C-alpha positions in Angstrom: -1.5 26.8 3.2 -2.7 24.3 5.9 -0.5 22.1 8.0 -1.4 18.5 8.3 0.1 16.9 11.5 0.9 13.3 10.6 1.9 10.1 12.3 5.0 9.0 10.4 6.1 8.4 6.8 7.8 5.1 7.8 8.3 1.9 5.7 8.3 3.8 2.5 4.7 4.9 3.0 3.2 8.4 2.6 2.2 7.8 6.2 1.6 4.8 8.4 -1.9 6.1 9.2 -4.5 5.6 6.4 -6.4 8.5 7.8 -3.5 10.8 7.2 -3.2 9.5 3.7 -7.0 10.0 3.2 -6.8 13.6 4.3 -3.7 14.5 2.3 -5.1 12.7 -0.8 -8.4 14.6 -0.5 -6.4 17.9 -0.4 -4.6 17.0 -3.6 -7.8 16.0 -5.3 -9.4 19.4 -4.3 -6.3 21.5 -5.0 -5.8 22.5 -1.4 -2.2 23.3 -0.6 -0.7 21.7 2.5 2.5 20.8 4.2 3.2 17.9 6.6 4.5 18.3 10.1 5.0 15.8 12.9 1.9 15.2 15.0 1.5 14.9 18.7 -1.8 13.4 19.9 -1.4 15.4 23.2 -1.8 18.5 21.2 -4.6 17.2 18.9 -8.2 18.5 19.6 -9.6 15.0 19.4 -6.5 13.3 20.8 -5.9 11.6 17.5 -3.8 12.1 14.3 -4.3 13.6 11.8 -5.2 17.1 12.8 -4.6 20.4 11.0 -3.7 24.0 11.6 -5.8 26.0 9.1 -4.7 29.2 7.4 -6.4 31.2 10.1 -4.6 29.4 12.9 -7.6 27.3 14.0 -6.8 23.7 14.9 -9.2 20.9 13.8 -9.2 17.2 14.3 -10.8 14.1 12.8 -10.2 13.5 9.1 -13.9 13.5 8.1 -14.7 16.7 10.0 -11.6 18.3 8.5 -12.7 17.4 5.0 -16.2 18.7 5.7 -14.7 22.0 6.9 -12.3 22.3 3.9 -15.1 21.5 1.5 -17.0 24.5 2.6 -14.0 26.7 2.1 -12.4 25.3 -1.1 -15.2 23.4 -2.9 -17.1 20.1 -2.6 -15.7 17.2 -4.6 -19.2 15.7 -4.3 -21.1 18.5 -5.9 -23.6 17.2 -8.4 -23.8 13.7 -7.0 -27.3 12.2 -6.7 -28.6 11.5 -3.2 -28.2 7.8 -3.9 -24.6 8.2 -4.9 -23.9 10.3 -1.8 -25.5 7.5 0.3 -23.5 4.8 -1.4 -20.3 6.8 -0.8 -21.2 7.1 2.9 -21.9 3.4 3.1 -18.6 2.5 1.5 -16.8 4.9 3.8 -18.4 3.2 6.8 -17.3 -0.3 5.6 -13.8 0.9 5.0 -13.3 3.0 8.2 -15.3 1.0 10.6 -14.4 -2.5 9.5 -11.4 -2.6 7.2 -9.5 -0.2 9.5 -9.7 -2.6 12.4 -8.7 -5.5 10.2 -5.6 -3.5 9.2 -4.9 -2.5 12.8 -5.1 -6.2 13.9 -2.8 -7.4 11.2 -0.2 -4.8 12.0 -0.3 -4.8 15.8 -1.8 -8.0 17.1 -0.8 -10.5 14.5 2.8 -11.5 15.3 3.8 -11.4 11.6 2.7 -7.8 11.4 4.3 -6.8 14.7 7.7 -8.0 13.6 7.5 -5.3 10.9 5.7 -2.7 13.0 7.9 -2.9 16.1 11.1 -1.6 14.5 9.2 1.1 12.6 7.6 2.3 15.9 11.0 2.2 17.7 12.5 4.3 14.9 9.7 6.8 15.3 10.2 7.0 19.0 14.0 7.5 18.6 13.4 10.8 16.8 14.6 14.2 18.3 11.4 14.7 20.3 11.2 11.0 21.4 12.2 9.5 24.8 15.7 8.2 25.6 16.8 5.4 23.4 16.7 2.8 26.2 13.0 3.5 26.7 12.0 3.0 23.0 11.4 -0.8 23.4 9.3 -0.7 26.6 7.2 2.2 25.3 6.7 0.3 22.0 5.3 -2.6 24.1 3.0 -0.3 26.0 1.7 1.2 22.8 1.1 -2.2 21.4 -0.8 -3.2 24.6 -3.0 -0.2 24.3 -3.8 -0.9 20.6 -4.6 -4.6 21.4 -6.8 -3.5 24.3 -8.8 -1.2 21.9 -9.1 -4.1 19.5 -10.5 -6.3 22.2 -13.0 -3.6 23.2 -14.1 -3.1 19.6 -14.3 -6.9 19.0 -11.8 -7.6 16.2 -9.1 -8.5 18.7 -11.2 -11.4 19.9 -10.9 -13.2 16.6 -8.2 -15.6 15.3 -5.8 -14.4 12.6 -7.6 -16.6 10.1 -11.0 -15.2 11.0 -9.7 -11.6 10.7 -8.1 -12.4 7.3 -11.4 -13.9 6.1 -13.3 -10.7 7.1 -10.7 -8.5 5.4 -10.9 -10.6 2.2 -14.6 -10.1 2.1 -14.2 -6.3 2.3 -11.5 -6.3 -0.4 -13.7 -8.4 -2.7 -16.7 -6.2 -2.0 -14.6 -3.1 -3.0 -13.5 -4.9 -6.1 -17.2 -5.4 -7.1 -18.1 -1.8 -6.3 -15.2 -0.2 -8.0 -14.7 -2.5 -10.9 -12.8 -1.0 -13.8 -13.6 2.5 -12.4 -11.9 4.7 -13.1 -13.3 5.9 -9.7 -15.7 4.7 -7.2 -18.7 6.7 -8.4 -17.8 7.2 -12.0 -15.4 9.2 -14.1 -14.4 11.8 -11.6 -12.7 11.3 -8.2 -15.0 12.1 -5.2 -14.5 12.3 -1.5 -15.1 8.5 -1.2 -12.0 8.0 -3.4 -9.8 9.7 -0.9 -10.9 7.2 1.7 -11.0 4.1 -0.5 -7.7 4.8 -2.2 -5.9 5.6 1.1 -6.9 2.3 2.7 -6.3 0.2 -0.4 -2.9 1.9 -0.9 -2.1 1.3 2.8 -2.9 -2.4 2.4 -1.2 -2.8 -1.0 2.0 -0.9 -0.3 2.8 -1.5 3.3 5.1 -4.5 3.8 2.8 -6.5 6.0 2.4 -10.0 4.6 -1.1 -11.5 5.2 -3.9 -13.1 3.2 -5.8 -9.9 2.8 -2.9 -8.2 1.0 -2.3 -11.2 -1.1 -5.9 -11.2 -2.2 -5.9 -7.5 -3.1 -2.8 -8.0 -5.2 -4.6 -10.8 -7.1 -7.4 -8.4 -8.1 -6.4 -6.5 -11.3 -9.1 -3.8 -11.0 -8.1 -2.9 -7.5 -4.4 -2.9 -8.3 -5.1 -0.6 -11.2 -7.2 1.6 -8.9 -4.3 1.9 -6.5 -1.8 2.7 -9.4 -4.3 5.2 -10.9 -4.5 7.2 -7.7 -0.8 7.0 -7.2 0.0 8.2 -10.7 -2.4 11.1 -10.5 -1.9 12.3 -6.9 1.3 10.7 -5.5 3.6 10.2 -8.5 6.8 10.4 -6.5 5.8 7.5 -4.2 
């Protein structure tokens, strides 16, 4: 059994990080047994969460590289896909992970509406047994937020207004709606690696209690809502 080191299952979510949800969902799709454990970026090989400890004791980071490693050991969900479908899956992954992710990050950490929800969740996480003294939780939360906002500025999304970011996010959600349609999965009748990514990010937008126009638009698209519920029923029935 592998160990997935996660961020935090706060706010009723599997995890606050869609990349943790992506990796864990892929494992369930592929029948790879795992357990969760708290993650510490200082111990992660890439300095990021998630990371895993494999059955042989090796430590690996980056959700995509981990999935590539596990696919070689346990079987490739994308076996039999045409080159075109593989390319389409890769393009959708890039749209979700390189664009939708930063939209989600902005709406949680930089948008004041999102921060009113994120701040107490972060303080709760920091108040755990391995966290700093309680009186430092607030200041450290502010420092973490500042670091995230700085990364958003460097990437570019942080330079936009809330309305502009919401418009960009809605475009992505509507594009996914066109691509997935009635499904049942992104590339046909069977779940593939791209579904672990697409489902994780749509679930993270649909279920997390951050009110914004992107989430509102997603909830108004029956096909995408059905896709989220389909993945939940099959892989996370207890959530």
